[in-house]
C-alpha positions in Angstrom: 109.6 102.7 66.8 110.7 99.1 67.6 108.3 96.3 67.0 107.3 94.4 70.1 106.7 90.7 69.6 105.1 90.0 73.0 104.3 91.5 76.4 107.5 89.9 77.7 109.6 92.3 75.5 108.4 95.2 77.6 110.2 96.7 80.6 108.7 95.9 84.1 105.5 97.8 84.8 104.6 98.4 81.2 101.9 96.8 79.0 100.7 97.2 75.4 97.2 98.6 75.2 95.0 96.3 73.1 93.0 99.3 71.8 95.8 101.2 70.1 99.0 99.2 70.5 100.5 101.9 72.7 102.7 101.1 75.6 101.1 102.1 78.9 102.4 102.2 82.4 100.8 99.6 84.8 101.8 100.2 88.4 101.3 97.7 91.2 100.4 98.7 94.7 100.9 96.9 98.0 98.2 97.9 100.5 97.3 97.4 104.1 93.7 97.6 105.3 92.6 97.8 109.0 89.3 96.3 110.0 87.1 98.8 111.8 85.4 95.9 113.4 88.3 94.4 115.4 91.5 96.3 114.3 93.1 93.4 112.4 95.3 94.1 109.4 95.1 92.7 105.9 97.9 93.0 103.4 97.4 92.6 99.6 98.6 93.7 96.1 96.6 95.2 93.3 96.7 97.5 90.3 93.6 99.5 91.4 93.5 100.2 95.2 90.1 102.0 95.2 88.4 99.1 93.4 90.1 96.6 95.6 89.0 98.4 98.8 85.5 98.5 97.5 85.6 94.7 96.8 86.8 94.0 100.4 84.0 96.2 101.9 81.4 94.5 99.7 82.3 91.1 101.1 83.8 89.8 97.8 86.9 88.5 99.4 86.5 85.4 101.5 89.2 86.1 103.9 88.1 89.6 104.8 84.2 89.5 104.5 83.8 88.6 108.2 85.6 91.8 109.4 83.9 94.5 107.3 84.2 97.5 107.2 87.8 98.0 106.2 89.9 101.3 106.0 93.0 101.8 103.8 95.9 102.6 106.1 99.0 102.1 103.9 100.0 101.9 100.2 103.3 101.6 98.4 103.7 101.8 94.6 105.9 99.5 92.5 106.8 99.4 88.8 106.6 95.6 88.6 104.5 92.8 89.9 107.5 91.0 91.1 108.7 94.0 93.2 105.3 94.4 94.7 104.9 90.7 95.5 108.3 90.7 97.2 107.3 93.7 99.4 103.9 92.1 100.2 105.6 89.0 101.4 108.0 91.1 103.5 105.0 92.9 105.2 103.5 89.5 106.0 106.7 88.3 107.6 107.6 88.9 111.3 109.9 91.9 110.6 107.3 93.4 108.2 104.6 93.1 110.9 106.9 94.9 113.4 107.5 97.6 110.8 103.8 98.1 110.4 103.3 98.3 114.1 105.9 101.1 114.3 104.4 103.2 111.5 100.7 102.7 112.0 
C-alpha cells in the first residue's frame, strides 16, 4: 500500500480516517430547500443532508431561520467539494433558477 503524505495526495472525494488511517469516501451534496412558510428556495452544499436540514429547521442558520419550516426538495451528489460548489453556484445563477422552476 502506498504511503500518503497528506490529504492533498488523495483523489477528490476521499479522506484519510484519523481513527485507523484508512481512506474513506466523503461525498458532497448540493441541496435545495423550500420554505413551507412562503415557498422560497434555499440552495446549499453539505456532506450530511439530514443534519443540515435539521440545522435549518432549528434556526441555526441566520439566512433561513425566519422562514422555518423547510422541506428538502432536491439533492445532487458529487465526489469533490469543487464539483459541488460549481453546481451550487450554477443553481444560484439565472439559468440555474430557471432549471429549478422547470423541475420543481
